[in-house]
C-alpha positions in Angstrom: 154.8 -100.3 211.1 151.6 -101.3 209.4 152.5 -104.5 207.5 149.1 -104.7 205.9 149.4 -101.3 204.2 149.6 -102.0 200.5 151.1 -98.6 199.7 153.9 -99.3 202.1 154.5 -102.7 200.6 154.6 -101.2 197.1 157.0 -98.4 198.2 159.4 -100.8 199.9 159.3 -103.2 197.0 160.2 -100.5 194.5 163.0 -99.1 196.8 164.4 -102.6 197.2 164.4 -103.3 193.5 166.0 -99.9 192.7 168.6 -100.4 195.4 167.7 -97.4 197.4 166.5 -99.4 200.5 169.7 -99.6 202.6 171.0 -101.0 205.8 168.7 -102.3 208.5 165.6 -101.4 206.5 166.8 -103.6 203.6 167.6 -106.5 205.9 164.2 -106.1 207.6 162.5 -106.1 204.2 164.3 -109.3 203.2 163.0 -111.0 206.4 159.5 -109.8 205.7 159.4 -111.2 202.2 160.4 -114.6 203.7 157.7 -114.4 206.3 154.8 -112.9 204.4 153.6 -114.4 201.2 151.8 -111.2 200.1 155.0 -109.3 200.4 156.9 -111.9 198.3 154.1 -111.8 195.7 154.3 -108.0 195.6 158.0 -108.1 195.1 157.7 -110.5 192.2 155.0 -108.3 190.6 157.1 -105.2 190.9 160.2 -106.9 189.6 158.4 -108.1 186.5 156.9 -104.7 185.8 160.2 -102.9 186.4 162.0 -105.3 184.0 159.3 -104.7 181.4 159.9 -101.0 181.8 163.6 -101.3 181.5 163.3 -103.5 178.4 161.2 -100.8 176.6 163.8 -98.0 177.2 166.6 -98.0 174.6 170.2 -98.1 176.0 172.0 -94.8 175.9 175.8 -94.5 175.9 176.8 -91.7 178.3 179.3 -89.1 177.1 183.0 -89.7 177.9 182.9 -86.9 180.4 180.6 -89.0 182.6 183.2 -91.8 182.9 186.0 -89.3 183.6 184.0 -87.8 186.4 183.2 -91.2 187.8 186.9 -92.1 187.8 187.8 -88.8 189.7 
């Protein structure tokens, strides 16, 4: 894996924040952010931008059918 590839770092940061980076890949990413300052900085940058985005979107209450389907 090319650890100096900025596109890769950005992709992994966003997947990590969204919770879609799973298993061994997630654990490896967590090790890399401890070992590489540029990866840790990229994660902080993405977290702040994702939080800003989330703060600008109004909350929406899902219909009751959604909760019924979740419970099933």
